DSSP file (Angstrom, degrees, kcal/mol; ACC not computed):
  #  RESIDUE AA STRUCTURE BP1 BP2  ACC     N-H-->O    O-->H-N    N-H-->O    O-->H-N    TCO  KAPPA ALPHA  PHI   PSI    X-CA   Y-CA   Z-CA
    1    1 A M              0   0    0      0, 0.0    59,-0.1     0, 0.0     2,-0.1   0.000 360.0 360.0 360.0 131.4  -27.7    6.0   15.0
    2    2 A T     >  -     0   0    0      1,-0.1     4,-2.4    58,-0.1     5,-0.2  -0.392 360.0-110.3 -86.3 165.5  -24.6    7.0   16.9
    3    3 A L  H  > S+     0   0    0      1,-0.2     4,-2.9     2,-0.2     5,-0.2   0.867 120.5  56.4 -62.4 -35.7  -21.0    5.8   16.2
    4    4 A E  H  > S+     0   0    0      2,-0.2     4,-2.1     1,-0.2    -1,-0.2   0.905 108.2  46.4 -62.6 -41.9  -21.2    4.0   19.6
    5    5 A E  H  > S+     0   0    0      2,-0.2     4,-2.1     1,-0.2    -2,-0.2   0.910 113.1  49.3 -66.3 -42.8  -24.3    2.1   18.4
    6    6 A I  H  X S+     0   0    0     -4,-2.4     4,-2.4     2,-0.2     5,-0.2   0.939 111.3  49.5 -60.4 -47.6  -22.7    1.3   15.1
    7    7 A T  H  X S+     0   0    0     -4,-2.9     4,-2.5     1,-0.2    -1,-0.2   0.899 109.8  52.0 -59.1 -42.4  -19.6    0.0   16.8
    8    8 A G  H  X S+     0   0    0     -4,-2.1     4,-2.2     2,-0.2    -1,-0.2   0.883 109.5  49.0 -62.0 -40.0  -21.6   -2.1   19.1
    9    9 A K  H  X S+     0   0    0     -4,-2.1     4,-2.1     2,-0.2    -2,-0.2   0.896 112.0  47.9 -68.7 -40.0  -23.5   -3.7   16.2
   10   10 A I  H  X S+     0   0    0     -4,-2.4     4,-2.6     2,-0.2    -2,-0.2   0.897 111.0  52.3 -66.2 -39.3  -20.2   -4.5   14.4
   11   11 A Q  H  X S+     0   0    0     -4,-2.5     4,-2.7    -5,-0.2    -2,-0.2   0.913 108.9  49.8 -62.3 -42.7  -18.8   -5.9   17.6
   12   12 A K  H  X S+     0   0    0     -4,-2.2     4,-2.5     2,-0.2    -2,-0.2   0.913 111.7  48.0 -62.8 -42.8  -21.8   -8.2   18.0
   13   13 A L  H  X S+     0   0    0     -4,-2.1     4,-2.2     2,-0.2    -2,-0.2   0.923 112.9  48.8 -62.0 -43.6  -21.5   -9.4   14.4
   14   14 A A  H  < S+     0   0    0     -4,-2.6    -2,-0.2     1,-0.2    -1,-0.2   0.898 112.7  47.4 -64.1 -41.0  -17.8  -10.0   14.9
   15   15 A D  H >< S+     0   0    0     -4,-2.7     3,-0.8     1,-0.2    -1,-0.2   0.907 113.4  48.2 -66.2 -41.6  -18.4  -11.9   18.1
   16   16 A K  H 3< S+     0   0    0     -4,-2.5    -2,-0.2     1,-0.2    -1,-0.2   0.857 125.1  29.0 -67.3 -36.4  -21.2  -14.0   16.5
   17   17 A H  T >X S+     0   0    0     -4,-2.2     3,-2.3    -5,-0.2     4,-0.5  -0.059  84.2 168.5-116.9  31.0  -19.1  -14.9   13.4
   18   18 A S  T <4  +     0   0    0     -3,-0.8    -3,-0.1     1,-0.3    23,-0.1  -0.167  69.0  10.0 -52.0 130.4  -15.6  -14.8   14.9
   19   19 A G  T 34 S+     0   0    0     21,-0.2    -1,-0.3    19,-0.1    -4,-0.1   0.348 101.7  97.6  84.1  -6.4  -12.9  -16.2   12.6
   20   20 A Q  T <4 S+     0   0    0     -3,-2.3    -2,-0.1    -6,-0.2    76,-0.1   0.818  88.2  39.3 -84.7 -30.7  -15.2  -16.5    9.6
   21   21 A F  S  < S-     0   0    0     -4,-0.5     3,-0.1    -7,-0.1    -1,-0.1   0.905  79.3-173.8 -81.2 -45.5  -14.1  -13.2    7.9
   22   22 A Q        +     0   0    0     16,-0.3     2,-0.2     1,-0.2    17,-0.2   0.864  49.8  85.9  50.7  46.4  -10.4  -13.6    8.8
   23   23 A G  S    S-     0   0    0     17,-0.1    15,-3.2    70,-0.1     2,-0.4  -0.840  74.7-102.9-151.4-171.5   -9.5  -10.1    7.5
   24   24 A K  E     +A   37   0A   0     -2,-0.2    30,-0.3    13,-0.2     2,-0.3  -0.959  35.3 169.5-125.6 143.7   -9.3   -6.4    8.2
   25   25 A A  E     -A   36   0A   0     11,-2.4    11,-3.1    -2,-0.4     2,-0.4  -0.995  25.4-143.0-151.9 149.9  -11.7   -3.7    7.2
   26   26 A N  E     -Ab  35  55A   0     28,-1.5    30,-3.0    -2,-0.3     2,-0.5  -0.961  13.7-156.0-111.1 134.5  -12.5   -0.1    7.9
   27   27 A F  E     -Ab  34  56A   0      7,-3.3     7,-2.4    -2,-0.4     2,-0.6  -0.956  10.5-158.8-109.0 123.0  -16.1    1.1    7.9
   28   28 A K  E     +Ab  33  57A   0     28,-3.5    30,-1.9    -2,-0.5     2,-0.3  -0.909  18.5 164.4-110.7 122.5  -16.5    4.8    7.2
   29   29 A F  E >   -A   32   0A   0      3,-2.8     3,-1.0    -2,-0.6    30,-0.2  -0.829  52.0-109.2-124.6 163.8  -19.6    6.6    8.2
   30   30 A D  T 3  S+     0   0    0     28,-0.3     3,-0.1    -2,-0.3    29,-0.1   0.833 122.0  56.7 -59.4 -30.6  -20.4   10.3    8.5
   31   31 A E  T 3  S-     0   0    0      1,-0.2     2,-0.3   -30,-0.1    -1,-0.2   0.671 124.7 -80.6 -76.5 -18.4  -20.4    9.7   12.3
   32   32 A G  E <   -A   29   0A   0     -3,-1.0    -3,-2.8   -29,-0.1     2,-0.4  -0.960  54.3 -55.9 147.9-164.3  -16.8    8.3   12.2
   33   33 A V  E     -A   28   0A   0     -2,-0.3     2,-0.4    -5,-0.2    -5,-0.2  -0.885  29.4-165.0-119.2 143.2  -14.7    5.2   11.5
   34   34 A V  E     -A   27   0A   0     -7,-2.4    -7,-3.3    -2,-0.4     2,-0.5  -0.997  10.0-156.9-125.4 127.2  -14.9    1.6   12.8
   35   35 A H  E     -AC  26  46A   0     11,-3.4    11,-1.9    -2,-0.4     2,-0.5  -0.888   5.3-164.1-105.0 134.1  -12.0   -0.7   12.2
   36   36 A L  E     -AC  25  45A   0    -11,-3.1   -11,-2.4    -2,-0.5     2,-0.5  -0.973   7.7-177.6-118.3 126.9  -12.5   -4.5   12.3
   37   37 A D  E     +AC  24  44A   0      7,-2.8     7,-2.2    -2,-0.5     3,-0.5  -0.904  11.7 166.0-126.5 102.6   -9.6   -6.9   12.6
   38   38 A D        +     0   0    0    -15,-3.2   -16,-0.3    -2,-0.5   -14,-0.2   0.110  60.6  88.1-101.2  18.9  -10.7  -10.6   12.5
   39   39 A T  S    S+     0   0    0    -16,-0.3     2,-0.3   -17,-0.2    -1,-0.2   0.523  88.4  53.2 -91.3  -6.4   -7.2  -11.9   12.0
   40   40 A V  S    S-     0   0    0     -3,-0.5   -21,-0.2   -17,-0.2     4,-0.1  -0.818  93.1 -94.0-122.8 163.1   -6.6  -12.0   15.8
   41   41 A S  S    S+     0   0    0     -2,-0.3     2,-0.2     1,-0.1    -3,-0.1  -0.985 109.9  32.8-126.5 123.4   -8.5  -13.6   18.6
   42   42 A P  S    S-     0   0    0      0, 0.0    -1,-0.1     0, 0.0    -3,-0.1   0.529 107.1-112.7 -76.7 160.0  -10.5  -12.1   20.1
   43   43 A T        -     0   0    0     -2,-0.2     2,-0.5   -29,-0.1    -5,-0.2  -0.322  29.2-132.5 -59.7 136.9  -11.6   -9.9   17.1
   44   44 A V  E     +C   37   0A   0     -7,-2.2    -7,-2.8    -4,-0.1     2,-0.4  -0.827  25.6 177.5 -99.1 129.1  -10.6   -6.3   17.5
   45   45 A V  E     +C   36   0A   0     -2,-0.5     2,-0.3    -9,-0.2    -9,-0.2  -0.971  15.3 160.9-130.5 116.0  -13.2   -3.5   16.9
   46   46 A V  E     -C   35   0A   0    -11,-1.9   -11,-3.4    -2,-0.4     2,-0.8  -0.902  46.5-117.0-135.1 160.8  -12.0    0.1   17.5
   47   47 A N  S    S+     0   0    0     -2,-0.3     2,-0.3   -13,-0.2   -13,-0.2  -0.421  83.4  84.2 -97.5  58.1  -13.1    3.6   16.5
   48   48 A E  S    S-     0   0    0     -2,-0.8     2,-0.4   -16,-0.1    -2,-0.2  -0.983  82.0-106.7-152.2 148.7  -10.0    4.5   14.5
   49   49 A E        +     0   0    0     -2,-0.3     2,-0.3   -23,-0.1   -23,-0.1  -0.635  46.1 171.4 -77.8 127.4   -8.8    4.0   11.0
   50   50 A R        -     0   0    0     -2,-0.4     2,-0.1   -25,-0.1   -14,-0.1  -0.783  44.9 -62.0-127.7 172.9   -6.1    1.4   10.8
   51   51 A D        +     0   0    0     -2,-0.3   -26,-0.1   -16,-0.1    -1,-0.0  -0.361  67.3 149.4 -59.8 126.6   -4.3   -0.5    8.0
   52   52 A A        -     0   0    0     -2,-0.1   -27,-0.1   -28,-0.1   -15,-0.0  -0.975  54.9-120.0-155.8 151.5   -6.8   -2.6    6.0
   53   53 A P  S    S+     0   0    0      0, 0.0    34,-2.4     0, 0.0     2,-0.3   0.670  93.9   9.1 -71.9 -14.5   -7.0   -3.7    2.4
   54   54 A F  E     - D   0  86A   0    -30,-0.3   -28,-1.5    32,-0.2     2,-0.4  -0.986  60.3-143.0-157.0 165.3  -10.3   -2.0    1.9
   55   55 A A  E     -bD  26  85A   0     30,-2.3    30,-2.8    -2,-0.3     2,-0.5  -0.989  12.6-144.4-132.5 143.7  -12.8    0.4    3.4
   56   56 A V  E     -bD  27  84A   0    -30,-3.0   -28,-3.5    -2,-0.4     2,-0.5  -0.938  16.1-163.2-107.7 124.6  -16.6    0.3    3.2
   57   57 A K  E     +bD  28  83A   0     26,-3.1    26,-2.7    -2,-0.5     2,-0.3  -0.932  28.9 125.4-111.9 129.6  -18.4    3.7    3.0
   58   58 A M  E     - D   0  82A   0    -30,-1.9   -28,-0.3    -2,-0.5     2,-0.2  -0.970  56.3 -88.4-165.2 170.6  -22.1    4.1    3.7
   59   59 A T     >  -     0   0    0     22,-0.5     4,-2.1    -2,-0.3     5,-0.2  -0.519  34.5-118.7 -84.2 158.5  -24.5    6.0    5.8
   60   60 A A  H  > S+     0   0    0      1,-0.2     4,-2.4     2,-0.2     5,-0.2   0.870 115.8  56.8 -61.6 -36.4  -25.5    4.8    9.3
   61   61 A E  H  > S+     0   0    0      1,-0.2     4,-2.0     2,-0.2    -1,-0.2   0.929 108.5  44.5 -62.2 -46.4  -29.1    4.5    8.0
   62   62 A N  H  > S+     0   0    0      2,-0.2     4,-2.1     1,-0.2    -1,-0.2   0.858 110.6  55.4 -68.4 -34.4  -28.1    2.2    5.1
   63   63 A F  H  X S+     0   0    0     -4,-2.1     4,-2.2     2,-0.2    -2,-0.2   0.935 109.2  47.2 -60.4 -46.0  -26.0    0.1    7.5
   64   64 A N  H  X S+     0   0    0     -4,-2.4     4,-2.1     1,-0.2     6,-0.2   0.887 109.6  53.6 -63.5 -39.1  -29.0   -0.3    9.8
   65   65 A K  H  X>S+     0   0    0     -4,-2.0     5,-1.8     1,-0.2     6,-1.4   0.875 108.2  50.4 -63.4 -37.5  -31.1   -1.3    6.8
   66   66 A I  H ><5S+     0   0    0     -4,-2.1     3,-0.7     4,-0.2    -2,-0.2   0.925 110.7  49.2 -64.8 -44.2  -28.6   -3.9    5.8
   67   67 A L  H 3<5S+     0   0    0     -4,-2.2    -2,-0.2     1,-0.2    -1,-0.2   0.853 113.3  45.9 -64.9 -34.6  -28.6   -5.4    9.3
   68   68 A T  H 3<5S-     0   0    0     -4,-2.1    -1,-0.2    -5,-0.2    -2,-0.2   0.532 115.0-113.9 -87.2  -5.7  -32.4   -5.5    9.5
   69   69 A G  T <<5S+     0   0    0     -3,-0.7    -3,-0.2    -4,-0.7    -4,-0.1   0.534  86.5 116.9  87.0   5.8  -32.7   -7.0    6.0
   70   70 A D  S   <S+     0   0    0     -5,-1.8     2,-0.4    -6,-0.2    -4,-0.2   0.590  77.9  40.3 -81.2 -10.3  -34.4   -4.0    4.5
   71   71 A L  S    S-     0   0    0     -6,-1.4     2,-0.3    -7,-0.1    -2,-0.3  -0.977  80.0-135.7-141.9 125.2  -31.5   -3.5    2.1
   72   72 A N     >  -     0   0    0     -2,-0.4     4,-2.6     1,-0.1     5,-0.2  -0.596  17.3-132.6 -77.9 136.9  -29.6   -6.2    0.3
   73   73 A V  H  > S+     0   0    0     -2,-0.3     4,-2.3     1,-0.2     5,-0.2   0.913 106.4  47.5 -58.3 -46.2  -25.8   -5.7    0.4
   74   74 A M  H  > S+     0   0    0      1,-0.2     4,-2.9     2,-0.2    -1,-0.2   0.896 112.7  48.9 -65.1 -39.1  -25.4   -6.3   -3.4
   75   75 A M  H  > S+     0   0    0      2,-0.2     4,-2.1     1,-0.2     6,-0.3   0.890 110.0  52.4 -66.4 -38.2  -28.2   -3.9   -4.2
   76   76 A A  H  <>S+     0   0    0     -4,-2.6     5,-2.0     2,-0.2     6,-1.5   0.915 113.0  44.5 -62.0 -42.7  -26.7   -1.3   -1.9
   77   77 A F  H ><5S+     0   0    0     -4,-2.3     3,-1.2     4,-0.2    -2,-0.2   0.938 113.8  48.8 -66.3 -47.8  -23.4   -1.7   -3.8
   78   78 A M  H 3<5S+     0   0    0     -4,-2.9    -2,-0.2     1,-0.3    -1,-0.2   0.818 113.8  46.7 -64.1 -31.1  -24.9   -1.6   -7.2
   79   79 A S  T 3<5S-     0   0    0     -4,-2.1    -1,-0.3    -5,-0.2    -2,-0.2   0.433 115.8-112.3 -92.8   0.8  -27.0    1.5   -6.4
   80   80 A G  T < 5S+     0   0    0     -3,-1.2    -3,-0.2    -4,-0.4    -4,-0.1   0.552  86.4 118.0  83.4   7.4  -24.1    3.4   -4.9
   81   81 A K  S   <S+     0   0    0     -5,-2.0   -22,-0.5    -6,-0.3     2,-0.4   0.655  81.2  38.2 -79.3 -15.4  -25.5    3.3   -1.3
   82   82 A L  E    S-D   58   0A   0     -6,-1.5     2,-0.4   -24,-0.1    -2,-0.3  -0.996  77.3-168.0-134.7 126.9  -22.4    1.3   -0.3
   83   83 A K  E     -D   57   0A   0    -26,-2.7   -26,-3.1    -2,-0.4     2,-0.5  -0.928  10.1-148.8-121.3 143.7  -19.0    2.0   -1.7
   84   84 A I  E     -D   56   0A   0     -2,-0.4     2,-0.6   -28,-0.2   -28,-0.2  -0.944   6.7-165.1-111.9 126.4  -15.8    0.0   -1.5
   85   85 A E  E     -D   55   0A   0    -30,-2.8   -30,-2.3    -2,-0.5     2,-0.3  -0.957  63.1  -3.5-107.4 120.9  -12.4    1.7   -1.5
   86   86 A G  E    S+D   54   0A   0     -2,-0.6     2,-0.9   -32,-0.2   -32,-0.2  -0.799 117.8  21.3 106.0-145.2   -9.5   -0.7   -2.2
   87   87 A D     >  -     0   0    0    -34,-2.4     4,-1.7    -2,-0.3    -2,-0.1  -0.493  53.3-175.8 -72.6 100.6   -9.5   -4.4   -2.7
   88   88 A K  H  > S+     0   0    0     -2,-0.9     4,-1.3     1,-0.2    -1,-0.2   0.812  82.8  58.9 -67.3 -30.5  -13.1   -5.4   -3.7
   89   89 A G  H  4 S+     0   0    0      1,-0.2     4,-0.5     2,-0.2     3,-0.3   0.917 107.0  45.8 -64.0 -43.5  -12.2   -9.1   -3.7
   90   90 A A  H >4 S+     0   0    0      1,-0.2     3,-1.2     2,-0.2     4,-0.3   0.856 107.9  59.1 -66.5 -34.5  -11.2   -8.9    0.0
   91   91 A A  H >< S+     0   0    0     -4,-1.7     3,-1.8     1,-0.3     4,-0.2   0.807  91.9  67.9 -64.7 -29.0  -14.4   -7.0    0.7
   92   92 A M  G >< S+     0   0    0     -4,-1.3     3,-1.4    -3,-0.3    -1,-0.3   0.771  87.2  68.4 -62.7 -24.3  -16.4   -9.9   -0.6
   93   93 A K  G X  S+     0   0    0     -3,-1.2     3,-1.8    -4,-0.5    -1,-0.3   0.704  80.2  78.4 -67.1 -18.9  -15.3  -11.9    2.4
   94   94 A L  G X> S+     0   0    0     -3,-1.8     3,-2.4    -4,-0.3     4,-1.0   0.714  70.2  82.4 -63.4 -19.0  -17.4   -9.6    4.6
   95   95 A T  G <4 S+     0   0    0     -3,-1.4    -1,-0.3     1,-0.3    -2,-0.1   0.760  77.1  71.4 -58.5 -21.8  -20.5  -11.5    3.5
   96   96 A A  G <4 S+     0   0    0     -3,-1.8    -1,-0.3     1,-0.2    -2,-0.2   0.774  99.9  46.4 -63.4 -25.3  -19.5  -14.0    6.2
   97   97 A L  T <4        0   0    0     -3,-2.4    -1,-0.2    -4,-0.2    -2,-0.2   0.769 360.0 360.0 -86.4 -27.7  -20.5  -11.3    8.8
   98   98 A F     <        0   0    0     -4,-1.0    -2,-0.2    -3,-0.0    -1,-0.1   0.426 360.0 360.0-104.0 360.0  -23.8  -10.4    7.2
């Protein structure tokens, strides 16, 4: 999965659930970074790291597994397949997107 595909999937999630997360996050993949800002309308999704209270680190493969339901977010976190840098409480709000 390319960074462009990842960005597109995050944009679709943001569009579908606009205003439900109401926060900022950076997603870090080997392929690059995606920043999500759901504090503005329309939601901003860009391929650069910006100020956010936390970052989610995972592989593109595990991200895709989460989206398809083949990997549970909590199991991914507990097994180290998904890592949170920064405010874990704010990161819990991301469940509104998934």
